C-alpha positions as CSV (number, residue, x, y, z in Angstrom):
1,M,17.3,-10.9,18.2
2,E,18.6,-7.6,19.6
3,E,19.9,-6.5,16.2
4,C,16.3,-6.3,14.9
5,S,16.1,-2.8,16.3
6,R,18.9,-1.8,13.9
7,G,17.8,-3.6,10.7
8,F,17.0,-6.9,9.1
9,S,19.4,-9.7,8.3
10,I,19.8,-11.8,5.1
11,D,22.1,-14.8,5.6
12,G,24.0,-13.1,8.4
13,T,24.4,-9.7,6.7
14,L,22.7,-6.9,8.5
15,H,20.9,-4.3,6.4
16,P,20.2,-1.2,8.5
17,W,16.6,0.2,8.6
18,G,16.4,2.7,5.8
19,T,18.0,0.5,3.2
20,A,16.2,0.5,-0.1
21,F,16.5,-2.2,-2.8
22,E,16.0,-1.4,-6.4
23,E,13.3,-4.1,-6.5
24,P,12.0,-5.4,-3.1
25,N,11.2,-9.1,-3.9
26,E,11.8,-12.7,-2.9
27,R,15.4,-13.8,-2.7
28,P,17.1,-17.0,-1.3
29,C,17.9,-16.9,2.4
30,G,19.2,-19.9,4.3
31,S,19.0,-18.7,7.9
32,A,17.6,-15.9,10.0
33,Y,17.7,-15.3,13.7
34,G,18.6,-18.9,14.5
35,F,16.0,-20.5,12.3
36,E,16.6,-22.3,9.0
37,T,14.8,-20.5,6.2
38,I,14.4,-20.9,2.5
39,Y,13.8,-17.4,1.2
40,V,13.0,-13.9,2.4
41,E,10.4,-11.6,0.8
42,L,11.1,-7.8,1.2
43,F,8.4,-5.2,1.2
44,A,8.5,-1.5,0.7
45,A,5.8,1.1,0.6
46,D,6.7,2.3,-2.9
47,S,9.5,2.1,-5.5
48,G,12.7,3.6,-4.2
49,R,11.4,3.6,-0.6
50,P,13.1,1.7,2.3
51,V,12.3,-1.9,3.1
52,T,9.9,-1.9,6.0
53,T,9.1,-5.6,6.3
54,A,11.2,-8.8,5.8
55,A,9.2,-12.0,5.7
56,Y,11.3,-15.1,6.2
57,E,9.8,-18.5,4.9
58,L,10.7,-21.1,7.6
59,A,12.2,-24.3,6.2
60,N,10.3,-27.5,6.7
61,V,12.9,-29.0,9.1
62,T,11.5,-28.0,12.5
63,A,8.1,-28.7,14.0
64,P,5.9,-25.6,13.9
65,K,5.2,-25.8,17.6
66,A,8.9,-25.8,18.3
67,V,9.4,-22.6,16.3
68,F,6.7,-20.9,18.4
69,A,8.1,-22.2,21.7
70,R,11.6,-20.9,20.8
71,L,10.2,-17.4,20.1
72,V,8.3,-17.4,23.3
73,K,11.4,-18.4,25.2
74,Q,13.4,-15.5,23.5
75,L,10.7,-12.8,23.4
76,G,8.2,-13.8,26.1
77,Q,4.5,-14.2,25.6
78,P,3.2,-12.5,22.5
79,A,1.1,-9.3,22.8
80,E,-1.5,-10.9,20.5
81,I,-2.1,-14.5,19.5
82,D,-4.7,-15.9,17.1
83,R,-5.4,-19.6,16.9
84,A,-8.7,-19.3,15.0
85,G,-7.5,-21.5,12.1
86,E,-6.4,-24.4,14.3
87,E,-9.8,-26.1,14.4
88,H,-10.4,-26.3,10.6
89,G,-7.1,-25.5,9.1
90,A,-5.0,-28.5,10.3
91,G,-3.6,-30.3,7.3
92,S,-4.1,-27.4,4.9
93,P,-1.1,-25.5,3.5
94,D,-3.4,-22.6,2.6
95,T,-4.5,-21.9,6.1
96,V,-2.7,-20.0,8.9
97,V,-3.4,-21.9,12.1
98,L,-1.5,-19.6,14.4
99,H,-0.5,-16.0,14.2
100,A,1.3,-14.2,17.0
101,R,3.0,-10.7,17.3
102,W,5.6,-9.2,19.6
103,P,5.8,-5.3,19.3
104,R,9.3,-4.1,20.2
105,G,9.8,-0.3,20.2
106,N,10.7,0.7,16.6
107,H,10.0,-2.8,15.2
108,E,7.7,-5.7,15.5
109,I,8.3,-9.5,15.2
110,S,5.4,-11.7,14.2
111,L,4.9,-15.4,13.2
112,S,2.4,-17.1,11.0
113,L,2.3,-20.9,10.9
114,Y,0.5,-23.0,8.2
115,G,-1.7,-26.0,8.7
116,A,0.7,-28.1,6.6
117,P,3.9,-27.4,4.6
118,R,3.4,-25.0,1.7
119,A,5.3,-25.4,-1.6
120,S,7.2,-22.6,-3.2
121,S,9.8,-22.3,-6.0
122,F,12.4,-22.3,-3.2
123,G,11.1,-25.4,-1.4
124,D,8.5,-26.3,1.3
125,G,7.9,-23.9,4.2
126,I,6.0,-24.2,7.4
127,G,5.2,-20.5,8.0
128,K,6.7,-17.1,8.0
129,L,8.7,-15.1,10.5
130,Y,8.1,-11.4,9.9
131,L,10.3,-8.5,11.0
132,T,8.6,-5.1,10.5
133,W,10.1,-1.6,10.9
134,S,7.2,0.2,12.6
135,D,8.9,3.6,12.9
136,T,7.0,5.3,10.0
137,A,8.3,8.8,10.8
138,S,12.0,7.7,10.5
139,A,11.2,5.7,7.3
140,A,9.5,8.7,5.7
141,A,11.9,11.4,7.0
142,P,14.1,11.6,3.8
143,F,10.9,12.1,1.6
144,V,8.6,14.3,3.6
145,D,10.1,17.7,2.6
146,E,9.8,16.8,-1.1
147,W,6.2,15.8,-0.6
148,R,5.4,19.0,1.3
149,Q,7.0,21.1,-1.3
150,A,5.0,19.4,-4.1
151,S,1.8,20.0,-2.1
152,E,2.7,23.6,-1.6
153,A,3.3,24.0,-5.3
154,V,-0.2,22.6,-6.0
155,A,-1.6,25.1,-3.4
156,R,0.0,28.0,-5.2
157,A,-1.4,26.7,-8.5
158,A,-4.9,26.6,-7.0
159,A,-4.6,30.1,-5.7
160,A,-4.2,31.4,-9.3
161,P,-6.3,29.0,-11.4
162,E,-6.3,29.1,-15.2
163,G,-10.1,29.0,-15.8
164,E,-12.9,27.5,-13.9
165,P,-12.5,23.9,-12.6
166,A,-14.8,21.2,-14.0
167,V,-16.6,19.6,-11.0
168,F,-18.2,16.2,-11.3
169,A,-20.7,14.8,-8.8
170,V,-20.9,11.1,-8.4
171,A,-23.4,8.9,-6.5
172,W,-20.9,6.8,-4.7
173,A,-18.8,8.2,-1.8
174,I,-15.2,8.7,-2.8
175,F,-14.0,8.3,0.8
176,D,-15.5,7.7,4.2
177,E,-15.6,11.0,6.1
178,D,-15.2,9.1,9.4
179,W,-11.8,7.6,8.3
180,P,-8.8,9.6,9.4
181,Q,-6.8,11.2,6.6
182,P,-3.3,9.7,6.1
183,D,-0.6,12.0,7.5
184,A,2.3,13.5,5.6
185,D,4.6,10.7,6.7
186,A,2.4,7.9,5.4
187,R,1.8,9.8,2.1
188,A,5.4,10.7,1.5
189,L,6.4,7.1,2.2
190,G,3.7,5.1,0.4
191,T,1.8,7.4,-2.1
192,P,4.1,10.3,-2.9
193,S,2.2,11.3,-6.0
194,L,-1.0,11.8,-4.0
195,L,-0.7,15.4,-2.8
196,E,-2.7,17.4,-0.4
197,T,-5.8,19.0,-1.9
198,P,-5.6,22.8,-1.5
199,K,-8.3,24.1,0.8
200,I,-9.6,26.5,-1.9
201,V,-10.4,23.4,-4.0
202,A,-11.4,21.0,-1.2
203,D,-14.0,23.6,0.0
204,R,-15.9,23.1,-3.3
205,L,-15.9,19.3,-3.0
206,G,-17.6,16.9,-0.6
207,D,-17.2,13.2,-0.3
208,R,-19.0,12.7,-3.6
209,S,-17.5,15.1,-6.1
210,F,-14.1,15.6,-7.8
211,A,-12.6,18.3,-10.0
212,L,-10.4,18.6,-13.1
213,W,-8.6,22.0,-13.0
214,R,-5.6,23.8,-14.4
215,G,-3.2,26.0,-12.6
216,G,0.6,26.7,-12.6
217,G,0.7,25.5,-16.2
218,A,-0.5,22.0,-15.2
219,W,-3.7,20.0,-15.1
220,H,-4.8,18.4,-11.8
221,L,-7.4,15.9,-10.6
222,S,-8.7,16.5,-7.1
223,H,-11.1,15.0,-4.6
224,G,-11.4,16.1,-1.0
225,R,-8.6,13.8,0.3
226,G,-6.0,14.1,-2.5
227,T,-4.7,15.6,-5.7
228,V,-2.6,14.3,-8.5
229,V,-0.7,16.4,-11.1
230,L,-1.5,15.0,-14.5
231,G,1.1,14.2,-17.1
232,G,3.2,11.6,-15.3
233,E,1.3,8.3,-14.9
234,P,-1.3,7.4,-17.5
235,V,-5.0,8.0,-16.6
236,Q,-6.9,4.7,-16.4
237,L,-10.5,4.8,-17.6
238,I,-12.1,1.6,-16.5
239,D,-15.6,0.4,-17.3
240,V,-16.7,-2.9,-15.8
241,A,-20.2,-3.9,-17.1
242,P,-22.8,-5.5,-14.8
243,A,-22.7,-9.3,-14.7
244,R,-22.9,-11.2,-11.4
245,G,-21.9,-7.9,-9.8
246,G,-23.5,-4.5,-10.5
247,G,-20.5,-3.1,-12.4
248,F,-18.8,0.2,-12.1
249,S,-16.7,2.9,-13.8
250,S,-13.6,4.3,-12.3
251,I,-10.9,6.8,-13.1
252,E,-7.5,6.0,-11.6
253,V,-4.2,7.8,-11.7
254,G,-1.7,5.9,-9.5
255,P,-3.1,6.0,-6.0
256,W,-5.8,8.5,-6.9
257,T,-9.1,6.9,-7.7
258,V,-12.8,7.7,-8.1
259,R,-15.5,5.1,-8.7
260,D,-19.2,5.4,-9.6
261,S,-21.9,3.3,-11.2
262,Y,-21.3,1.8,-14.6
263,R,-21.0,4.5,-17.2
264,S,-22.7,7.1,-15.0
265,A,-23.2,10.5,-16.6
266,A,-20.6,12.0,-14.3
267,M,-17.9,9.5,-15.2
268,Q,-18.6,9.8,-18.9
269,A,-18.5,13.6,-18.7
270,A,-15.2,13.4,-16.8
271,A,-13.7,11.0,-19.3
272,G,-14.7,13.4,-22.1
273,A,-13.1,16.3,-20.3
274,L,-9.9,14.4,-19.7
275,A,-9.7,13.4,-23.4
276,Q,-9.5,17.2,-24.2
277,V,-6.4,17.7,-22.1
278,P,-3.4,18.1,-24.5
279,G,-0.8,15.3,-24.4
280,L,-2.6,13.4,-21.6
281,V,-2.2,9.6,-22.0
282,L,-5.5,7.8,-21.5
283,E,-5.7,4.0,-21.1
284,R,-9.2,2.5,-21.5
285,H,-10.1,-0.9,-20.0
286,E,-13.4,-2.8,-20.2
287,G,-14.6,-6.0,-18.7
288,N,-17.5,-7.7,-16.9
289,D,-18.2,-7.7,-13.2
290,A,-17.9,-11.5,-12.7
C-alpha cells in the first residue's frame, strides 16, 4: 500500500492527491489494495475541492476478521482500535463492531467492519476501508491566497463603512469561546465563503451578537468568528416552532449561521433588516421541533 502516499486508486488507476472530481460521490470499484470491493465513495471538503477521503466498500467474499488480519500483516498493529460494538452489534448490519486506524505521514488508513453484511445498490458489503489525505496544508494550498485576498477585501470595506452597522444581541452563544478558531487552510478548503471577521467589527461583537453592515459597495453579515458577503448564496430564515423540542430561529448563509430561541426579538429584527437589503434573496422555512 505504498502508493497511498501519492494518491488513491480506483480499479487500479491511481489518482494523485489533489485530484478534484466535478461531483465526489459513489462509483463502482471492483478492487482496491488487494481487496475485492463493490464501490468507492469519494469525499471532498467543498465543491471544486480535491478528494481527501476515498471509502471503499468491501465485498462480502472475505471473512471480516481475515480483512483485519491482512491489514495488520501489511501495516502492523493499528494506532487505535475500537471493538466497543462487538458485544451488542454482532448480527446487525447497522453496527460497526470494529474500527481501527493506521496514521501514515501525509495519509491515514482506517477500517470499519459491520456486525453483518450491509446491503447497498451495488451489492452487500462487510465494511469500509478508508484512505484519507491528512495533509490539509497541501490540499488547501491552491485556494489559500484567494481566501486571504477575499478576507482582506472585507477588512478594507470595514475600514470605510457605509453607515452604522446594525448589531443584534441573542440569548444563545453563537460559538464556544474555548473552541480554537479554524485556520486559513481549513477555511480555504472547506468553507471558502466564510471569511475572517475584521477586527474593527469583531471588537464590537462577543459570542452572543452579530452584525449586518455595508462597506465596499456590499452588504455583510458578521459574527465574531466569521463574515459572509451577501448577494451570492440565498439567506435562509428558519423558524422551528416548539413541539417536543423547544424550537429555535436561525439565519443561515452557507456555512455562516446564528441560532436563537424561537422568534426571538433579535432574530425578528434581523430578518426585518435583511428584508430591506436591495436584491437580497431570502428563503423562509417553517416547521415544528419534533
